[in-house]
C-alpha positions in Angstrom: 0.1 0.2 0.2 1.4 3.5 -1.1 1.2 6.6 0.7 2.3 10.0 0.4 4.5 11.7 3.0 2.7 14.8 4.6 5.5 16.5 4.5 5.1 16.7 0.7 2.2 19.1 1.6 4.0 20.7 4.4 6.6 22.4 3.0 4.7 25.1 1.1 2.6 25.6 4.2 5.5 26.1 6.5 6.8 28.8 4.2 3.1 30.3 3.7 2.7 30.7 7.9 6.3 31.9 8.4 5.8 34.7 6.1 2.1 34.9 7.7 3.7 35.1 11.1 6.5 37.5 10.1 4.1 39.9 8.4 1.9 40.1 11.6 4.4 40.5 13.8 6.1 43.2 11.6 2.6 45.1 11.6 1.9 44.6 15.4 5.0 46.5 16.6 6.8 42.9 17.7 9.8 43.8 15.6 11.7 41.4 18.4 10.0 38.5 17.1 12.3 38.0 13.9 15.6 39.1 13.1 17.1 38.8 9.4 20.1 37.4 9.8 18.5 34.8 12.1 15.7 34.1 9.9 18.2 33.7 7.0 20.3 31.1 9.3 17.2 29.1 9.8 15.9 29.1 6.4 19.3 27.9 4.9 19.3 24.9 7.0 15.8 24.6 6.5 16.1 24.2 2.7 19.3 21.9 3.6 17.2 19.5 5.6 14.3 19.7 2.9 17.0 18.7 0.3 19.2 16.2 2.4 15.8 14.6 4.0 14.3 13.2 1.1 17.7 11.5 0.1 18.3 9.9 3.2 14.7 8.9 3.6 14.8 7.1 0.7 18.4 5.6 0.6 18.6 4.9 4.0 15.2 5.3 6.2 12.8 3.6 4.2 15.5 1.0 2.8 16.4 0.3 6.4 12.8 0.0 7.8 12.0 -2.2 4.8 15.1 -4.6 5.6 13.7 -4.8 9.3 10.2 -5.5 8.2 11.0 -8.1 6.0 13.2 -9.8 8.6 10.9 -9.7 11.2 8.0 -10.2 9.5 8.7 -12.9 6.7 5.6 -13.9 4.5 4.1 -17.3 5.4 1.6 -19.0 3.0 1.1 -15.5 1.8 0.5 -13.7 5.2 3.2 -11.9 7.1 3.7 -13.4 10.1 5.6 -11.5 13.1 8.3 -13.2 14.6 6.8 -12.8 17.9 4.1 -15.4 16.6 1.2 -13.0 15.6 -0.1 -11.8 12.4 1.8 -8.6 11.3 -0.6 -5.3 11.7 -2.9 -4.2 8.4 -3.9 -0.6 7.7 -7.5 -0.6 9.9 -7.9 2.9 11.5 -7.3 1.6 15.1 -4.2 0.1 13.4 -3.2 3.7 12.5 -4.0 5.3 16.0 -1.9 2.6 17.5 0.9 3.4 15.1 1.1 7.4 15.7 0.9 6.7 19.6 4.0 4.1 19.3 5.4 7.1 17.5 5.0 9.3 20.2 6.5 7.4 22.6 9.2 6.9 20.2 9.7 10.8 19.7 9.5 11.3 23.2 12.7 9.3 23.9 14.4 10.2 20.5 14.1 13.7 21.4 15.1 13.4 25.1 18.2 11.4 23.8 19.2 14.5 21.8 19.1 16.2 25.0 21.1 14.0 27.3 23.4 12.1 25.3 26.2 15.0 24.1 26.9 13.5 20.6 23.6 13.6 20.0 23.3 17.0 21.5 25.8 18.5 19.3 23.3 17.4 16.1 20.2 18.8 18.0 21.5 21.9 19.5 21.2 23.6 16.4 17.2 23.3 16.8 18.0 25.7 19.9 20.7 27.7 18.9 18.4 30.5 17.8 17.6 33.1 20.7 14.2 33.8 19.0 11.4 31.5 19.2 9.2 31.8 16.4 7.9 29.5 13.2 11.2 30.0 11.5 12.9 28.5 14.4 10.9 25.4 13.3 12.5 25.0 10.1 16.1 25.2 11.6 17.1 21.5 12.1 20.4 20.0 12.5 21.5 18.1 9.0 22.8 14.8 11.0 20.3 14.1 13.3 18.6 12.0 9.9 21.5 9.6 10.2 20.5 8.1 13.2 16.8 8.9 13.7 15.4 6.0 12.1 17.4 3.5 14.4 15.2 4.7 17.2 12.0 4.1 15.1 13.3 0.3 13.8 11.2 -1.2 16.4 7.9 -0.2 15.4 8.5 -1.8 12.0 10.0 -4.9 13.8 6.6 -5.6 15.5 4.7 -5.6 12.6 3.8 -1.7 11.5 4.1 -1.4 8.0 7.2 0.9 6.9 5.0 3.3 5.0 2.6 3.7 7.8 5.7 4.7 10.0 6.8 7.0 7.6 3.3 8.9 7.4 3.2 9.2 11.0 6.5 10.5 11.3 5.4 13.1 8.7 2.3 14.0 10.8 4.6 14.4 14.2 6.7 16.9 12.1 3.7 18.7 11.2 2.3 19.2 14.5 5.8 20.0 15.9 6.2 22.8 13.3 3.1 24.8 14.1 4.1 24.6 18.1 7.0 27.4 17.3 4.8 30.2 18.1 4.2 33.0 20.7 0.8 34.2 19.6 -1.0 30.9 20.9 -2.3 30.9 24.5 -2.4 28.2 27.0 -5.4 26.3 25.7 -7.4 25.0 28.9 -8.2 21.9 29.0 -6.4 20.5 26.1 -3.5 21.4 28.1 -3.8 18.2 30.4 -3.7 16.1 27.2 -1.5 17.5 24.5 2.0 18.9 24.1 1.1 22.8 23.4 2.8 26.0 22.4 3.2 27.3 25.7 4.7 24.0 27.0 7.2 24.2 23.8 8.3 27.8 24.6 9.3 26.2 28.0 11.4 23.7 25.7 13.5 26.0 24.1 14.1 28.3 27.2 17.5 28.5 28.3 16.0 29.6 32.2 17.4 26.9 34.6 14.7 25.6 35.9 13.0 25.0 32.1 16.3 23.1 30.8 15.5 19.7 29.5 11.5 20.0 29.9 8.6 18.8 27.7 10.2 16.8 25.4 6.8 15.0 23.8 5.3 15.3 20.6 1.7 15.3 20.4 1.0 14.4 23.9 2.6 15.2 27.2 1.9 11.9 28.8 4.8 10.7 28.7 6.8 13.8 30.0 4.2 13.5 33.1 5.2 10.1 33.3 8.8 10.4 33.1 9.4 13.4 35.3 10.2 15.9 32.4 7.1 18.0 32.2 7.0 21.6 33.3 4.4 24.0 32.6 5.2 27.6 31.6 5.2 30.1 34.5 3.6 33.4 33.3 5.8 35.3 36.0 8.8 34.1 34.6 10.8 36.0 31.7 11.9 33.2 29.5 14.8 33.3 27.6 15.5 31.4 24.6 18.2 29.6 23.2 20.9 27.7 24.8 23.4 28.5 27.4 26.7 28.1 25.4 25.4 29.9 22.1 27.5 29.4 18.7 27.1 33.3 18.7 27.3 33.3 14.6 24.9 33.0 11.9 26.9 31.3 10.1 25.5 28.0 9.0 28.8 26.0 9.0 29.5 27.1 12.8 25.6 26.6 13.4 25.8 23.0 12.2 29.4 22.0 13.9 30.1 24.1 16.6 29.1 21.7 19.3 31.1 18.8 17.7 34.3 21.2 17.5 33.7 21.7 21.5 33.7 17.9 21.7 36.5 17.4 19.9 38.4 19.8 22.2 37.2 18.4 25.2 38.0 15.1 24.3 41.7 16.0 23.6 42.1 17.7 26.9 41.0 14.8 28.4 43.7 11.8 29.9 41.5 9.1 30.7 39.9 6.9 28.4 36.3 7.2 30.7 36.7 10.8 30.7 36.8 11.0 26.7 34.0 8.4 26.7 32.1 10.8 29.0 32.6 14.0 27.0 31.2 12.0 23.9 28.1 9.8 25.1 27.8 11.7 28.6 25.2 14.6 29.2 26.0 18.0 27.9 28.0 20.1 30.6 29.5 17.2 32.2 33.4 17.5 32.9 36.1 15.5 34.8 37.0 18.6 36.8 33.6 19.9 37.3 34.4 23.0 35.8 31.3 23.0 33.7 27.6 21.8 35.2 25.3 19.2 33.9 21.6 20.4 33.6 20.6 18.2 36.7 23.4 19.7 38.4 22.7 23.0 37.5 18.7 22.3 38.7 20.0 21.0 41.7 22.3 24.2 42.6 19.4 26.4 41.4 16.9 24.9 43.5 19.5 25.2 46.7 19.9 28.8 46.4 16.2 29.4 45.8 15.3 27.5 49.2 18.3 29.4 50.9 17.0 32.7 49.8 13.2 32.7 50.1 13.0 36.5 50.1 14.1 36.6 46.5 11.0 36.7 44.0 11.6 35.2 40.3 9.5 37.1 38.3 8.9 38.7 34.9 10.6 42.3 34.8 8.0 45.5 34.6 
């Protein structure tokens, strides 16, 4: 059964909505929302992703998924039988829902791993490197994540979801993620209890210590709540977007590679093999001499400081 990846239709929609939000922000005095050089850098990386993405999806992801599917779901008397002993999944409507839920679960762990494993963070930091939060930032994607992302999703085709179904669900997830990058959508009441919303994604893109590594979810926020990474937007906190260690450049090459360069420098200065491996596969901010801190260490220090200084009020300045 053949399906068209929703992102085929998504690209022109992305461009239209970015232009609409850009025009709206300028017309309503929100000049800070978009910076031309920043938007140009995001656009360049978005175009690169649009070109490289389909090539890798055809040459790697789809072929890889098909190989895993064929291996784990062989034809037996004309029927696909999963290696676990049941008939492989078909295309019923409820299978689509289960596939989208499995995609959302996988996206959560894929996204969380991108924040907690430094080598993956080096690829993902590109998306967080802008000091702005807008629909232009949504297309500011690293080019290296597509090299390893399919490995996170391989289990879905292994247990019997058709490869083309998984690819479509991945595309739907990407469409949802794009529209989350807007500051113009307020809290959505009851929907906030179920879905990953725009304000929750603002938290995710903030560099405020209490917001770091929160809200990794795709459609739903249930997995963040289950695994302790959910955080609601506090209207009294002045949000600062971007990353603590910014590339400080609009050069796409610098933005794409600066964290890999930092990893290499840290590996070179480490004497022990265990330290070298931690600089590559440990959490971002880990250091063998305590000169830098991980997110969990920063949040622990921040919490202790707030508890020891209850007279301080952390709120949005007037």
